[in-house]
N, C-alpha and C positions, 0 to 999 in steps of 0.2 A: 508694453514689454512682451516680447515674443515668448511663445510657449516652449518649454524644453522639448527636445526631439527624442522620441522613444521608438525603438524597434520592437514589435510584438511578433514572436515566432509563430504562435498558433492561437486560435480563438478560445476564449473562455465563455462565460455566460454573456448573454446580450446586455445585461445590466452592467457587467464589468467592462465590456468592450465600449459601451456608450460612455460610461464615466471616465474611462481612461482617455478617450478621444476628446471629451470635453475639457479635460485638465491639461493635456499634453498634445503635442504635434506627433501623431502616431502613424507609423508606417506598418501596415499589416503584411508581413512577409508571405503568408499563405495565399494572399490575393494576387501576388505577382505571377506573371505568365511562366517565368523560369526563375524560381526563388534563388537558386545558387548563383546564376548569372547576374541577377540583380545585386546580390551581395558583393560579388567580385567587382562590379562596376561602381557601386555606391556605398559599400559597407564602411568605408572610412569616415562617413559622416555621423556614425552612431557611437555614442558613449554609454548609452543606457539601453538595457534590453529587458523585456518582460517575457516570461515563458512559464512552463509548468512541468510537473513531474511526468506528464504525458509526452510533451513535445521536446523538452530539453533544449540543448544546443550542441550540435556535433562538433568534433574537432575540425571537420571540413568547413563548417559554417564559421567557426571561431577564427580560422585562418584568414577569413575575408573581413574580419572586424578588427583592424589594427589599433583602433583608438578606444575600444570598449573598456569601460571602467567598472561597471557593475551589472549584475544580473539579479532581478527580483523574480523569484520562482513561486508559483502557486502549488502548494502541497509540501509534504515532508520528504518525499523521495528525491535523491540526488544522483541516482545511478545513471540517468541519461546525460550527465554533464561530464566533460573531461576534466576532472578535478585537478589532476597534476598540471595540465596546461594552464588552468586558471591560476593555480598557485605560482607557477613560473612567471606568469605575466602580471601578477599582482591584481587580478580581477576579483573584486568582492562578489559574493553570492549570498543571497538570503533565501530562506524557506519560510513556511508558515507553521511553526511548531506550536504545541500546547493547545491552540484553539480547536483542534480536531481530535484530541486525545479521547474525550468522553464518547463521542459518537462512534469512533472506530472500536473502542473497548466494548461499548454496548453491542455493536454488531458482532464482535467476536463471541460474546456470551450468547447472543441470539443464535449464532451458528452452532455453538456447542449444544444448546437445548434443542434446536430444530433437527440437527443431525441425529442426536441420540434418541429423541422422542418421535422423530419422523413426522413433525408437524406438517410440513409442506406436502409430503406424500399422503398423509392422512386426509388433508384438505382435498387433494385430488381424488382420493378414494370416495369421499362424500359427494363431490361435484359430479363424478362419473356414475353415480347411482349404485356403486358396488356395496354400500352398506346394507342395501336391501337383501343382498345374498348372504350376509354374514358379517361378523365383527372384524375389525382391523387386528392384525397380529400384534402380540405384545412387543414392546420396544425396550429401551435401556434407561435406567435411572441416571440422573445427573448428580444430585446432591450427595456429598460425601466422597465422590470419586476423585482420583488423583490427577492433578493438572500439572503438566510440564509446559514451560514457556521458553521458547527459543528467542532470546533477545529480551533484556529487561530494561529497556529505555523508558521513556515517558508513557508510551502506549502499553508496553508490557506490564509496567507497574500498575496502570489503571485496570488492566484485565485481572491482575492478581488481587487487587482490592475488591473487585466485584466477586471473584471466586470465593473470598472469605465469607460472603453472605450465603453461599451455598455449602458451607462447611467443607470446602475442598482443600486438602493438603496441597501446597504449591512448592514446586522446585523449578529452578531455571538454569539455562545454559547460555553462556556468552563467553567472549574471549577472556575476560578478567572478572574475578569475583567482585561483587559490590559489598564492601564491608558494612555499609549502612543498611543493607537489605535484611528484613526479617525472614526472608524465604531461603530455603535450602539451595545451595549452589551445587551443580553437577557439572564437573569439567568434561565428562565423557558423554557425548551426545547419544551414543548407543545405549548407555546405561540409563539415561533419562527416558529414552523411548521405551525401554523395557519396563521401567517403573510406572510410567504414566498410563492412565486410561484415556486422557485427552492430551494431545500435543498441539499447542497453538504456536504458530509462527508469527513473531512480531519483530523481526530483525530487518535491517536494511537490505536492499537488493544490491546488485553489482557483482563484480568479479569475485570478491572475497567470499560471498555466500552462494555463488552459483552452484546449483545442484547439491547444496548442503544436505538436503533431505533426499537420499537416494534409496536404492532397493534394500540395502542392509538396514537402514534406519526404519524403513517401512515394515520390514520383517520383524524388527525388534518391537515395534509398536503392536503388531500382531492382529489376529482376527477379531479380537474384542476391542481393539484400540481405534480411536477416531482422530484424524488429522484435521486441523482447522488452519487455513491460511488467509491472513489479512495483511500479509507483508508484500511480497512480490512473487509473480509466477516463476521467475527465474530461480528462486530459492529451492524449488522442487524439481526433481527429474520427472517431468510430466509423464513420459512413457512408462516409467517404473510405477508411478502412482496409478495410472489407468490399469496396468496389468495386475497390480495388487488388489484393486477394487473388483476387477472382473473375476479373478480366481478366488476371491474370498480370503486372501491372506491378510487383508486390512479390513477392519470392521466398518469403516465409513469415512466420509470426508465432507467438510463444510468449506467451500471455496469461494472467495470473493475476487481472487486474482488468478491469472492464467499465463502460460508461457507466450502465447501469440494472440493477445487480446485484439479484437473481440472474438477471435476464433476459439471455440471450446470443443473438446473431443466429443463427438456424437455418441461414442460408446458409453458415456456417462449419463446420457439423458434419461434412460429408462430405469436407472438404479434408485430404489427408494431410500437407500442409506447414504445418498449423496445430495447435498444441497448446493446449487449453483447460482451465484449472484453476479451481476454485471459491474463489478468494481465500484461498489457504492458505500464503502466504509465511512467516508466523510460526507456522504450525500444527504444531508438534511439542510433545510432552508436556513436555519440559524447558523450552522457551522460554515456552510459555503459563503454566506455573507461575511462572517468574521474573517475567513481566509482571504476573500477579495479585499476587505478593508486593510488587512495587514500587508498585502502586496503593495497597495497604494501608499500606505504609511511608510513602508521601507523605501519606496521609490522617492517620495518627497523628502524623507530624512536624508537620503544620500545627496539629493540636489541641494538641500539647505545646509547640511553640515559635513557632507563627505563621509558619512558613517551610516551603516545599516542598523536597524533596530533588532533584527534577529538574524545575524550572520551565521552561516554554516560553520 
């Protein structure tokens, strides 16, 4: 029996690429000399596509895939996919929810603590021999401080539960109030920023949230406030964020995502109240393995039954 044919937009781990190739007849689009020309010529042969929140599938690529039936995506982000076009054509898409909630929420709490207590900066202080010349400056307390969360989906709820262990009052902002949530709802984002000591972004990316966090929101958060972003770089107006950090009108930032990854504003490199991470929210061995397994399980479920296990 011949293996099902799968188009893979971009590479994932070597382990995943190898497993996918063992189980299916895989065409690696990134290895083609001219990927779009290849799709225009041979795209009609593919019904199944594997991609990720990093690589997505553009409207231009989708136009060259007239027989596509399903996309299995690695990650929870769906902003790099033309969802309206997928709906119009009846193309199913799956992501990998839940399995990464804990690791991303853990990282958010780590960024809160690291940015407020300046752990990374204090580590550099010791390594550079500066402790010999005097003590490190005092930093900011975390426990008992007010936490605002933008987006209270699975990851946002996981962050809120962790914050309870730090005795942090929690309020959240999203399009609609969740009547089942025990946390305070704030319909006004500016009001939430004014109230919060820490503002954590855990909302989806895409056009609906682009530059949701702009200069007025940052000003409301203020010189004692700290912004933590584990969502998408597009959610923040990055030029406004850099300006607020440089002039001291924002107290600090813990950032795992950026507007033009892997490019990061060099102006932030020397600031001790800013923690910069290379988009590693789900980046643990255990979670990445579970994500890979869920992509493969979604793919096989669609082949076997025509249904995805975790449809978007």
